[in-house]
KOLKE-446806 format. One line per 5 residues: number of its first residue (from 1); their letters; for each residue x, y, z of N, C-alpha, C, O. Coordinates in steps of 0.05 Angstrom, whole numbers, plus 32768, in hexadecimal, padded with zeros to 4 digits. Atoms other than C-alpha are relative to their C-alpha. Layout:
BEGIN
NUM> a> X Y Z X Y Z X Y Z X Y Z  ...
//
This chain:
BEGIN
1> xxxxx> 8009 8013 800E 7F4F 824A 80D3 7FE7 7FF5 7FEC 7FD1 7FEA 7FED  802A 8010 8017 7F18 8235 809C 7FF5 7FE6 8010 7FFD 7FD3 801E  8022 8019 7FEC 7ED6 820D 80B4 8001 7FF8 7FDD 7FF4 7FE4 7FD8  800E 8018 8015 7ED5 81FA 8067 8013 7FEA 7FFF 802B 7FEA 8003  7FF2 801B 800E 7EE1 81B1 8053 800F 8001 7FEA 8004 8005 7FD4
6> xxxxx> 7FF2 800B 801A 7F14 81A4 8024 7FFA 7FF4 7FEE 7FEF 7FE2 7FFB  800F 8012 8012 7EFC 817E 7FE4 8014 7FE7 8005 802D 7FE7 8004  7FE8 801D 8000 7F16 8134 7FEF 7FEB 7FEB 7FEF 7FD2 7FEB 7FED  8009 8016 800C 7F0A 80F7 7FC7 7FE9 7FF6 8018 7FEA 7FF9 8031  8017 800D 7FF0 7ECA 80D3 7FDF 8000 7FEC 8011 7FED 7FE7 8020
11> xxxxx> 8000 8018 7FFD 7EE1 8099 7FF2 8004 8002 802A 7FF3 7FF8 8039  7FFD 7FFF 7FDC 7EF8 80A6 8049 7FEA 800D 8003 7FEA 8012 801B  8014 7FFC 7FF2 7EB4 80C4 804E 8004 8019 8013 8016 8029 800E  7FFA 7FF7 7FEC 7EA8 80EB 8092 8012 7FFE 8010 8018 8010 8020  7FF3 800C 7FE7 7ED5 80C3 80BA 8021 800A 7FFF 8033 8001 7FF1
16> xxxxx> 7FEC 7FEB 7FFC 7F0C 80FA 80D4 801F 7FEC 7FF9 8032 7FF4 7FEC  7FE4 8010 8000 7F44 80B9 80D9 8006 7FFC 7FE4 801A 8001 7FD7  7FF8 8004 8026 7F36 80A5 808F 8009 801B 7FF4 8019 8019 7FE2  7FFD 7FEC 800E 7F39 80EB 807D 801D 800C 8006 801E 801E 7FF6  7FEB 7FFF 7FF7 7F7F 80F8 8098 8013 7FEE 7FF7 802B 7FF4 7FF5
21> xxxxx> 7FF4 800F 8008 7F96 80BE 8080 8003 8005 7FE2 8019 8004 7FD6  7FFC 7FFE 801D 7F86 80CB 8039 8007 801B 7FF4 800C 801E 7FDC  7FF5 7FE4 8003 7F98 811F 8044 801C 8002 8003 802B 8014 7FFD  7FDD 8001 7FF3 7FE0 8104 8063 800C 7FEC 7FF1 8025 7FEC 7FEE  7FED 8016 8002 7FEF 80C5 8046 8001 7FF4 7FDD 8015 7FF0 7FD0
26> xxxxx> 800E 800D 801A 7FC8 80AA 8001 800B 800D 7FEF 8006 8024 7FF4  7FF4 8001 801B 7FEB 80B5 7FC3 8015 8011 8005 8017 8023 7FF5  7FE7 7FF4 7FFC 8029 80D3 7FDD 8016 7FEB 8003 801A 7FD7 8011  7FE4 8016 8008 806A 80BD 7FBD 8014 7FEB 8019 801D 7FF7 802D  7FF3 800B 7FE6 808E 808B 7FEF 8014 7FEE 7FF3 8010 7FE1 7FDF
31> xxxxx> 7FEC 800C 8001 80CE 806C 7FF1 8012 7FF7 800C 8028 7FEE 8006  7FF3 801B 7FE6 80DC 804C 8031 8000 7FEF 7FFD 7FE9 7FEA 7FF8  8006 8017 8000 80E5 800C 802E 7FE9 7FEF 8014 7FD9 7FDF 800B  800E 800A 7FEE 80C2 7FFA 8071 7FE7 8007 7FFB 7FD5 7FF7 8000  8023 8001 8003 8081 801E 805C 7FFD 7FF6 7FEA 7FE7 7FEC 7FE8
36> xxxxx> 800F 800C 8018 807C 8006 801C 8000 7FE0 8008 7FEA 7FD6 8002  800F 801B 7FF6 8081 7FB7 803C 7FF1 8000 800C 7FE0 7FEE 8008  8017 8000 7FF9 8056 7FCC 8068 7FE8 800B 7FFF 7FD6 8010 8011  801F 7FF7 800A 8021 7FE6 8041 7FFE 7FE7 7FE9 7FE7 7FE3 7FE2  8005 8017 8010 802A 7FA7 8010 7FF6 7FEA 8018 7FE3 7FDB 8015
41> xxxxx> 8008 8015 7FE8 8021 7F7D 804F 7FDE 8000 8004 7FCD 7FEE 8002  8015 7FFC 7FEE 7FEA 7FA1 806D 7FE8 8002 7FE6 7FCF 8001 7FEB  800C 7FFF 8018 7FCE 7FA6 8025 7FF5 7FDD 7FFA 7FDE 7FDB 7FF0  8002 8012 7FFE 7FCC 7F5D 8026 7FE4 7FF3 8015 7FD3 7FE2 8010  8004 8008 7FEA 7FB0 7F55 8066 7FD9 8016 7FFE 7FC3 8012 8009
46> xxxxx> 801A 7FF7 8007 7F78 7F85 804A 7FED 7FED 7FEF 7FD6 7FF5 7FEC  8009 800A 800D 7F63 7F52 8021 7FE0 7FFC 7FFF 7FDD 800C 8011  801E 8006 7FF5 7F14 7F43 8027 7FF3 8013 8015 7FDB 8011 801A  8008 7FEB 7FED 7F0E 7F7C 805A 8004 801D 7FF2 800F 8025 7FDD  7FFC 7FDD 8004 7F09 7FC9 805B 8019 800A 8005 8022 8002 801A
51> xxxxx> 7FEE 7FF1 7FF7 7F49 7FF8 8056 8002 8008 8014 8018 8005 801F  7FFC 7FF4 7FEA 7F39 801A 8090 7FF7 7FEF 801D 7FF7 7FF7 8034  7FFD 8009 7FE9 7F2D 7FE7 80BA 8018 7FED 8002 8016 7FDF 8016  7FE2 8003 8006 7F73 7FCD 80AD 8017 801D 800E 802C 801B 801B  7FF0 7FEA 7FFE 7F8B 8018 80B4 7FF5 8003 801F 8007 800E 802C
56> xxxxx> 8001 7FF9 7FE6 7F69 801B 80FE 8016 7FE7 800A 8029 7FF1 8016  7FF4 8012 7FFB 7F8C 7FDC 810B 8020 8008 8000 802D 8006 8015  7FE4 7FF1 800A 7FD3 7FFC 80EC 8020 7FFC 8016 8035 7FF1 8013  7FEB 8006 7FEC 7FF8 8003 8132 7FFA 7FEC 8009 800A 7FE9 801B  7FFA 801C 7FF1 7FE8 7FBD 814B 8008 7FF0 7FF2 800D 7FDA 7FFC
61> xxxxx> 7FF7 800E 8017 7FFF 7FA4 8106 801E 8001 8009 802D 7FED 800A  7FE7 7FFA 8003 8041 7FCA 8112 8007 7FFB 8017 801F 7FF5 8018  7FEF 800C 7FE7 804A 7FB7 815C 8000 7FDA 7FFE 800A 7FC7 800B  8003 8029 7FFE 803B 7F6B 814D 8013 7FF4 7FEC 801E 7FDE 7FEF  7FE6 8002 8014 806D 7F74 8108 8013 800B 8008 801A 801D 7FFA
66> xxxxx> 7FEC 7FEC 7FFE 80A2 7F8F 8126 800B 801B 7FED 801E 8023 7FDF  7FFD 7FE0 8017 8094 7FD2 8108 8007 7FF6 7FDE 8014 8006 7FD1  7FF8 8011 801D 809B 7FA4 80C0 801B 8012 7FFD 8021 8027 7FF1  7FE3 7FFF 8001 80DD 7FAA 80C8 8008 7FE1 7FF1 8003 7FCA 7FF9  7FFE 8023 801F 80F5 7F72 8082 8011 7FF1 8018 8005 7FDC 8019
71> xxxxx> 7FE5 8009 7FF9 812E 7F59 80AD 7FEE 7FEE 8012 7FE7 7FD7 800C  800E 800C 7FEB 8107 7F4B 80EC 7FE5 7FE9 7FFA 7FE5 7FD1 8000  8014 800A 8006 80C7 7F36 80D3 8002 7FE0 7FEA 7FF1 7FCE 7FE7  7FF4 801A 800E 80EF 7EFF 80A3 8009 7FEC 800C 800C 7FD5 8002  7FFC 8015 7FE9 8104 7EE1 80E5 7FEF 7FF7 8008 7FF5 7FE1 8013
76> xxxxx> 8015 8009 7FF5 80C7 7ED5 80F9 7FF6 7FE3 7FFF 7FF4 7FD7 7FE9  7FFF 8025 8007 80B7 7E86 810D 7FEC 7FFC 800B 7FDD 800F 8011  8017 7FFE 7FFF 8083 7E60 8121 7FFB 8001 801E 7FE6 7FF4 8021  800E 7FEA 7FE3 8076 7E7E 816D 7FFD 8017 7FF7 7FE9 8021 8000  8010 7FE3 8008 8072 7EC3 8148 7FEA 7FF4 7FF3 7FD6 7FF8 8000
81> xxxxx> 8018 8008 8009 8040 7EA2 811F 7FE5 7FFC 8019 7FD1 800B 801A  800E 8008 7FED 801B 7E83 815A 7FFA 8020 8010 7FE5 8021 801E  7FFC 7FE9 7FEE 8024 7EC9 8179 7FE5 8018 7FF5 7FD3 8026 7FFD  8015 7FEC 8016 8003 7EED 813F 7FE8 7FF7 7FFB 7FD6 8005 7FF2  801F 8000 800B 7FC9 7EC5 8135 7FF7 8004 8020 7FDF 8007 8020
86> xxxxx> 8010 8005 7FE2 7FB7 7EC4 8182 8001 8024 8007 7FF4 8025 801C  8007 7FE5 8007 7FB7 7F19 817C 7FE7 800F 7FFB 7FDE 8011 7FE4  801F 7FF2 7FFF 7F78 7F3D 8184 8001 8015 7FEC 7FF0 801A 7FDB  8006 7FED 8013 7F91 7F75 8163 800A 800A 7FE6 800D 8020 7FDC  7FFB 8002 8025 7FA4 7F63 811D 7FE9 7FF0 7FF9 7FD4 7FF2 8006
91> xxxxx> 8013 800C 8012 7F7D 7F38 80EF 8005 7FF1 8006 801E 7FF2 8004  7FEE 8018 7FFB 7F8A 7EF7 8106 7FF7 7FE4 7FEB 7FE5 7FD3 7FEF  8007 800C 8016 7F8F 7ED5 80C2 8018 7FEA 7FFE 802D 7FF5 7FF9  7FE5 800E 7FF6 7FC2 7E9A 80CB 8011 8005 7FE0 8029 8009 7FE0  7FF3 8001 801A 7FD1 7E9E 8078 800B 8019 7FF9 801F 801C 7FEC
96> xxxxx> 7FF8 7FEB 8004 7FD4 7EE1 8078 801D 800F 8010 802E 801D 8004  7FEF 8002 7FF0 8004 7EE7 80B3 801A 7FED 7FF2 802E 7FFA 7FEE  7FEF 8010 800A 8030 7EA5 8091 8015 8018 7FED 802D 801F 7FEE  7FF7 7FF9 801A 802C 7ECF 804E 801F 801B 8006 8036 801D 7FFC  7FEC 7FEA 7FF2 804D 7F0F 8078 801B 7FFA 7FF7 802A 8001 7FE5
101> xxxxx> 7FEA 800A 7FFD 807F 7EEA 808B 8019 7FFF 7FE4 802E 800B 7FE0  7FF6 800A 8018 8091 7EC7 8049 8001 8022 7FED 8017 8024 7FE1  7FF8 7FED 8013 808C 7F10 801F 801D 800D 8012 802D 801B 8004  7FEE 7FF1 7FF1 80C0 7F29 8056 8019 7FF9 7FF1 8028 8007 7FE2  7FE7 8012 800D 80F2 7EF6 8041 8002 8006 7FE0 8018 800A 7FD6
106> xxxxx> 7FFF 7FFF 8012 80DB 7EFD 8000 8005 8025 7FF5 8006 802C 7FDE  7FFC 7FE9 800A 80E7 7F4D 8003 801D 8000 800E 8024 8017 8014  7FDF 7FFA 8000 8132 7F44 8017 8009 7FF8 7FE9 801E 8004 7FE3  7FF2 8007 800E 8141 7F20 7FE0 7FFA 8018 7FE5 800C 801F 7FD6  7FFA 7FE2 800A 8125 7F61 7FB8 800F 800B 8004 8022 800C 7FF4
111> xxxxx> 7FF0 7FE9 7FF1 8144 7F8E 7FDC 8021 7FED 7FFB 802A 7FF9 800E  7FE4 800F 8001 818A 7F64 7FD2 8006 8000 7FE1 801C 8006 7FD9  7FF6 7FFC 8017 817F 7F61 7F86 7FF3 8020 7FEE 7FFA 8028 7FD8  7FFD 7FDF 800C 8164 7FAE 7F78 800E 8010 801B 8012 8027 8014  7FF2 7FEC 7FF2 8187 7FCF 7FB5 7FE6 8007 8010 7FE3 8000 8028
116> xxxxx> 8014 8004 7FEA 8144 7FE0 7FCD 7FE8 7FF8 8004 7FE4 7FE8 7FF2  8019 8005 8014 80FB 7FD6 7FCB 7FF4 800F 7FEF 7FE8 8008 7FDB  8008 7FEC 8010 80EC 8013 7FB6 8008 7FFB 7FE9 7FF8 7FF4 7FD8  7FF5 8002 8016 8119 800F 7F83 7FEE 7FEA 7FE2 7FEB 7FF0 7FCA  800F 8015 8014 80EE 7FCD 7F5F 7FE3 8008 8005 7FD4 7FFA 7FF9
121> xxxxx> 801C 8005 8002 80AA 7FE2 7F70 7FFD 801E 7FF5 7FE7 8024 7FEC  800B 7FE1 8010 80AC 802F 7F54 800A 7FF8 7FDF 8003 8005 7FCC  7FFC 8006 801C 80CC 800A 7F16 7FE5 7FF2 7FEF 7FE4 7FED 7FD7  8026 8005 8006 807A 7FF4 7F11 7FF4 8015 7FF2 7FE3 8010 7FE1  8009 7FE7 7FFC 806C 8040 7F0C 7FEF 8003 7FE1 7FFB 8005 7FCC
126> xxxxx> 8003 7FFC 8023 8040 8045 7ECA 8008 8019 7FF6 800B 802D 8003  7FFB 7FE0 8011 8051 807A 7E97 7FE8 800C 8000 7FD1 8002 8000  801E 7FF3 8003 8028 80B9 7E94 7FF0 8000 7FED 7FDA 800A 7FF0  8010 8008 8016 800F 80A3 7E52 7FE4 7FEB 8008 7FCF 7FE9 7FFC  800E 801A 7FFC 7FED 806A 7E70 7FE7 8004 8012 7FD3 7FF6 8011
131> xxxxx> 8014 7FF8 7FEF 7FC6 808D 7EA5 7FDF 8003 7FF9 7FD9 8004 7FE2  8018 7FED 800A 7F7A 80A3 7EA5 8006 801B 7FF5 8019 8027 7FFF  8007 7FEA 8003 7F6A 80DE 7E83 7FEE 8010 8011 7FF2 8027 8016  8015 7FF4 7FF0 7F2E 80EA 7EAD 7FFC 7FF5 8021 7FF4 7FE0 802A  7FFB 800B 7FDD 7F39 80EB 7EFB 7FE4 8004 8014 7FE6 8004 802C
136> xxxxx> 8014 8008 7FFC 7EF3 80EC 7F06 7FF9 7FEB 801B 800A 7FD9 801E  800D 8019 7FEA 7ECF 80BF 7F46 7FF5 7FE5 7FEC 7FF7 7FCC 7FEF  800C 801B 8004 7EAE 8098 7F1A 8010 7FEF 7FEF 8008 7FD9 7FEA  7FE2 8004 8015 7EEF 808C 7EEB 800C 7FEC 8019 800C 7FD3 8019  7FEA 8013 7FF0 7F1D 807B 7F2A 7FF0 7FEF 800A 7FFE 7FDB 800C
141> xxxxx> 8007 8009 7FEC 7EEB 805B 7F52 7FF9 7FDE 7FEE 7FF8 7FC9 7FFC  8002 8017 800A 7EDF 8022 7F1F 8011 7FEC 7FF7 800A 7FD6 7FED  7FEB 8008 8003 7F27 8012 7F17 8015 7FF0 8016 8027 7FFB 8024  7FF4 8003 7FEB 7F3D 7FE0 7F41 801E 7FEF 7FF7 802C 7FE5 8008  7FDE 8009 800B 7F81 7FC6 7F16 8004 800F 7FF2 7FF5 8022 7FEF
146> xxxxx> 7FFA 7FF4 8010 7FA4 7FDC 7EE7 8016 7FF0 7FEF 8022 7FE3 8000  7FEF 8004 800A 7FD7 7FC3 7EAF 8017 7FFC 800F 8020 7FE5 800F  7FE6 7FFF 7FEB 8014 7FCF 7EDF 7FFE 7FF4 801B 8010 7FE5 8022  8007 8018 7FF5 7FF3 7FB1 7F19 8005 7FEA 7FFB 8015 7FDC 8007  7FFF 801E 800B 7FEA 7F75 7EF6 801A 7FF8 7FFF 801F 7FE5 800E
151> xxxxx> 7FE9 8007 8004 802E 7F71 7EE1 8015 7FFD 8013 8029 7FEF 8010  7FF7 7FFC 7FE9 8042 7F85 7F25 7FFF 7FE2 800F 8013 7FD5 8014  800C 801A 7FEF 8020 7F47 7F49 8004 7FE8 7FEB 8008 7FD3 7FF7  7FF0 8010 800B 8035 7F1D 7F11 8021 7FFF 8004 802D 7FEA 8009  7FE3 8000 7FF5 807D 7F31 7F1E 8001 7FF7 8021 8011 7FE6 802A
156> xxxxx> 7FFA 800B 7FDB 8076 7F27 7F6E 7FFD 7FE8 8007 800C 7FDB 8016  8006 801E 8003 8051 7EE6 7F64 801B 7FED 7FF1 801E 7FD6 7FF8  7FED 8014 8008 808A 7EC9 7F3F 8018 7FFE 800E 8028 7FEB 8010  7FEB 800C 7FE2 80B4 7EDC 7F78 8005 7FF7 8019 8016 7FFA 802A  800D 8005 7FE3 808D 7EBB 7FA8 7FF6 800C 8017 7FF7 8002 802D
161> xxxxx> 8012 7FFB 7FF1 8065 7EEB 7FC6 7FEC 7FFC 7FF8 7FE4 7FF3 7FE3  8021 8010 8000 8020 7EE2 7FD9 7FEE 8015 800D 7FF7 8024 801F  8015 7FEF 7FF5 7FDF 7F0B 7FE8 800F 801C 7FEB 8015 8031 7FF7  7FF6 7FF1 8014 7FFB 7F35 7FAA 7FF3 8002 7FF1 7FFF 8007 7FDC  801A 8007 8018 7FB8 7F2E 7F81 8009 8022 7FF0 8017 8033 7FFB
166> xxxxx> 7FF9 7FE6 800C 7FB9 7F6F 7F46 7FEE 800D 800D 7FE3 8019 7FFB  801D 7FEB 7FEF 7F83 7F95 7F71 800D 800C 801B 800A 8022 8025  7FF4 7FF3 7FEB 7FB0 7F8E 7FAB 8017 8018 7FFE 8020 802A 800C  7FDA 7FF5 8005 7FF1 7FA4 7F88 7FF4 8024 7FF2 8001 8039 7FF0  8001 7FE0 800C 7FC5 7FE4 7F65 7FF5 8012 801E 7FF6 802A 8020
171> xxxxx> 8002 7FEB 7FE3 7FB0 7FFA 7FB0 8013 800A 8002 8017 8022 7FFF  7FDD 7FF8 7FFA 7FF7 7FF8 7FBF 8009 8019 7FF7 800F 802E 8003  7FF3 7FED 8012 800C 801C 7F86 7FEB 802A 8006 7FF3 8041 8006  8011 7FEB 7FFA 7FD0 8050 7F95 8010 8011 8015 801D 8026 8014  7FF8 7FFA 7FE2 7FE0 8056 7FDB 801F 800D 8003 8022 8022 800F
176> xxxxx> 7FEB 7FFB 7FFC 802A 8059 7FD6 800E 8016 7FEA 8027 8017 7FE7  7FF8 7FF1 8012 8029 8094 7F9B 800F 8000 7FEC 801D 8012 7FE3  7FF5 800B 8021 803F 806D 7F5D 7FEE 800A 7FEC 7FF8 800F 7FD6  8013 7FF6 800B 7FFD 8087 7F44 7FEA 8016 8011 7FDF 8010 8026  8010 7FEE 7FED 7FD4 80C6 7F5A 7FDE 7FF9 7FF8 7FD4 7FFF 7FE2
181> xxxxx> 8020 7FFF 8003 7F87 80B6 7F5F 7FF2 800E 800F 7FDB 8007 8014  801A 7FED 7FF3 7F66 80E7 7F83 7FFD 800D 7FE6 800C 800F 7FD3  800D 7FF6 801A 7F35 8106 7F5A 800B 801C 7FF9 801C 8026 8007  7FFE 7FEB 8016 7F37 8142 7F29 7FFE 8015 801C 8012 8022 8020  8005 7FEF 7FF0 7F1C 816C 7F66 8008 8002 8012 8002 8017 801E
186> xxxxx> 7FF7 800A 7FE6 7F40 814E 7FA1 8012 8017 800C 8021 801F 7FFA  7FF0 7FE8 7FF7 7F64 8188 7FC8 8022 7FF4 8003 8037 8001 8003  7FDD 800C 8002 7FA5 814C 7FCE 8006 7FFF 7FE7 801E 7FFE 7FE1  7FF3 8006 801E 7FA5 8145 7F81 8015 801C 8000 8027 8020 8011  7FE9 7FE5 7FF6 7FCD 8188 7F7B 8017 7FF7 8006 8027 7FED 7FF7
191> xxxxx> 7FE9 8001 7FEF 7FFD 8181 7FAC 800F 7FE4 7FF6 8025 7FE4 7FEC  7FF7 801B 800D 8007 8137 7F9A 8012 7FFF 7FE6 8028 7FF4 7FE8  7FF5 7FFC 8012 801A 8145 7F52 8018 800C 7FFE 802A 8004 7FEF  7FEE 7FF5 8009 8045 8175 7F5C 8017 7FF9 8019 802E 8002 801A  7FE3 8015 7FF1 8070 814B 7F94 8008 7FE8 7FEB 801D 7FDB 7FEC
196> xxxxx> 7FED 801C 800C 8074 8114 7F5F 8011 8010 7FEA 8024 8006 7FDE  7FEE 7FF2 801E 808E 814B 7F27 8017 7FFE 8010 8029 7FF0 8006  7FE0 8002 7FF2 80C9 8152 7F5C 800C 7FE8 800B 8023 7FE8 8014  7FFA 801B 7FF6 80CA 8109 7F71 8013 7FF8 7FF1 8011 7FF5 7FD9  7FEF 8012 8007 810A 80E6 7F6C 7FFB 7FE6 7FF8 7FF9 7FD6 800C
201> xx> 7FFF 801C 7FEF 8102 80A4 7F5D 8016 7FEA 8000 8027 7FE8 7FEE  7FEE 8015 7FFB 8129 806E 7F72 800A 7FEF 7FEA 801A 7FDD 7FEE
//
């Protein structure tokens, strides 16, 4: 086994937990509705915090929010809100907790309309010609939103979702593989491009 460290995007730093997320999850295309819903919710919780903070609590969030099963979370009531506000294993922000329950109910409506959440979200995937030509860290680290994330944010808000600003939506699109924002020299970039080339859009 080689001891040579692969070239990565700079953002995971030397944290092995964060590196594993970068290497195995971030940017790989996702069509599973539960994972899409979970990520949208966790990005909402991340607002104002670091993603690593949320990632380290992800298993606690999953336990607290019924594995992010859309129908189960949509059925949460006031007692569940109080339970979650008291749960030290998650981010105890009442507004974000209430938002997650609301967004589960909005997600049910999306699913009824589009068949799957995946079909809805992937309809906002940017066209290749609208993507940057330069995949350097300087270029990518400066981009917090995109025309497509702004469009997605506006549409989600129109449908009653909350904590879904353009920056949150762009981070969601990056993580779920709707864009490949690994830097040009990152060892993940080429495998993800190959996967995206054969990926069947929902």
